[in-house]
Every structure is written in structure tokens, then in C-alpha cells.
C-alpha positions in Angstrom: 30.3 11.5 16.1 29.8 9.4 12.9 33.3 8.1 13.0 32.8 6.9 16.7 29.7 4.8 16.0 30.7 3.7 12.4 32.3 0.5 13.7 28.9 -0.6 15.0 27.9 -1.0 11.3 29.7 -3.9 9.5 29.3 -2.6 6.0 30.3 0.7 4.4 26.9 1.3 2.8 25.2 0.9 6.2 27.6 3.5 7.7 26.7 5.9 4.9 23.0 5.4 5.4 23.3 5.9 9.1 25.2 9.2 8.5 22.6 10.3 6.0 19.7 9.3 8.3 21.1 11.4 11.2 21.8 14.3 8.9 18.3 14.2 7.6 16.8 14.1 11.1 18.9 17.2 12.0 18.1 19.1 8.7 16.2 22.3 9.0 12.9 21.1 7.4 9.4 20.9 8.8 8.6 17.3 8.1 10.8 14.5 9.3 10.3 12.0 6.5 13.0 11.0 4.1 10.9 12.3 1.2 11.1 15.8 2.5 14.8 15.9 3.2 17.1 18.0 1.0 18.6 16.0 -1.9 21.6 14.1 -0.8 23.8 11.2 -1.8 22.3 8.1 -3.3 22.4 6.4 0.0 19.6 8.6 1.3 16.9 6.9 -0.8 13.7 5.9 1.0 14.4 2.2 0.2 18.0 2.5 1.6 16.9 4.1 4.8 14.1 1.6 5.2 16.6 -1.2 4.8 18.9 0.5 7.5 16.0 0.8 10.0 14.1 -2.5 9.3 16.3 -5.0 7.6 20.0 -4.4 8.1 21.9 -6.1 10.9 23.5 -3.7 13.3 23.7 -3.4 17.1 21.2 -0.7 18.1 21.9 -1.3 21.8 25.6 -0.7 21.2 25.0 2.5 19.4 22.5 3.6 22.1 25.1 2.8 24.8 27.8 4.9 23.0 25.4 7.8 22.5 24.2 7.7 26.1 27.8 7.9 27.4 28.7 10.6 24.9 25.6 12.7 25.9 26.3 12.2 29.6 29.8 13.7 29.2 28.7 16.5 26.9 25.7 17.6 28.9 27.5 17.5 32.3 26.7 16.3 35.7 23.6 18.3 36.5 21.3 16.3 34.2 17.8 15.1 34.9 16.5 11.8 33.6 13.1 12.2 32.0 10.9 9.1 31.3 7.8 9.5 29.1 5.6 7.3 26.8 4.2 8.0 23.4 1.4 6.2 21.6 1.6 5.2 18.0 -1.9 4.8 16.6 -2.2 1.6 14.5 -5.0 0.3 12.2 -4.0 -3.4 12.3 -3.1 -5.8 15.1 0.0 -7.6 13.7 2.7 -5.1 14.8 4.4 -6.0 18.0 2.7 -4.5 21.1 -0.4 -3.3 19.3 -3.5 -3.5 21.4 -6.5 -1.4 22.6 -5.0 0.7 25.4 -5.0 4.3 26.6 -2.7 6.7 24.8 -2.3 10.4 25.4 -1.7 10.7 21.7 -5.4 10.5 21.0 -6.5 11.1 24.6 -8.6 7.8 24.7 -8.4 4.1 24.5 -7.2 3.4 21.0 -5.6 0.7 18.9 -1.9 1.6 19.3 1.7 0.7 20.3 3.2 2.4 23.3 6.9 3.4 23.2 8.6 4.4 26.5 11.5 6.8 26.1 14.3 8.1 28.4 16.0 11.4 27.9 18.8 13.4 29.7 18.2 17.1 30.1 20.3 20.0 31.4 20.4 23.7 31.0 22.8 23.2 28.1 20.8 20.6 26.1 18.8 17.4 26.0 19.0 14.0 24.2 17.1 10.8 24.0 19.2 8.0 25.5 16.9 4.9 25.5 13.7 3.4 24.2 11.6 0.3 24.7 8.3 -1.0 23.3 5.7 -1.5 26.0 4.1 -5.0 25.8 0.8 -5.5 27.5 -0.2 -8.8 29.2 -2.2 -9.7 26.1 1.2 -9.8 24.3 3.5 -11.2 27.0 1.2 -14.1 27.7 0.9 -15.1 24.1 4.3 -16.4 23.0 3.1 -17.5 19.5 1.8 -14.0 18.8 5.2 -12.5 19.8 7.0 -15.0 17.6 4.7 -14.2 14.6 5.2 -10.4 15.1 9.0 -10.7 15.2 8.9 -12.4 11.8 6.8 -9.7 10.1 8.6 -6.9 8.3 
């Protein structure tokens, strides 16, 4: 699997970080934070993984498209598409999409982002195949706010 998506990452260090990131997510540990993962190569540092996810240039949509095709073949034809949203509680207001809105995460109107996720599921397995950040009208109608959030890291 790693070899098939490696070409989506222009540099070797990013390929290694991607591999270490996926291995960490799949590791048999309770917490899913880089600090709790088993010790690994130097590429698995918190800073390196943050760079991969937030600063490095790679085509997330191309990786998603490959994974979606791979999963569809592996899970077989009897799959069901599941669409669901998840709220990410936020304290500030500068992250893209943050506003006061209902989220099932807290069960009330809260300051949060809403992520919408798609998954395929069959009797033999399941996998996430897409994701989008929900933007409320308060965001989509304020172009300057959108531009400012894009430039924050």
C-alpha cells in the first residue's frame, strides 16, 4: 500500500513520514497521538508528523482517490456508503469553519468545527473514503475571513 501512494509525495522524507504516520495510527495502543506511539524511526517525531499534516505539499485528494479505489476493490461490491458528521470543539474562532453550531459531540450548540465523513462498509470491513469541512453561511459569506483562516497555521 505504501509503495502505491508513495509517488503522491515528492520527497523521500515525506514518504517515510506518511508511512510512519499510518503505522502509528494502526498500532495497538489506546491513544492515537504521536507521543503515545511505540518508538520508531526518527521520521516519527511529533514535529515531523506535524509538518507532514500541516506544512508539507502533497496531494491529499490524489491519495484519497487512490485509497477509495483500493478499498472499493478490496471490500467488494456489496458495500454501503455511510455519511456522518463529527464536531471538533474549539476555544477560538480563527480556525476555518469554527462557529457556534450544534454538534453531537457535546450534545448542544457549541463553538466547533464540523467535519463530514464518508465511509464504505461491508461484512468484511470498513474504511473512510472522503472528508470535508462544513462551512456555515457565516463563513461562506465572509471571503476575507476565509482568506485569513487559510493563511493561519
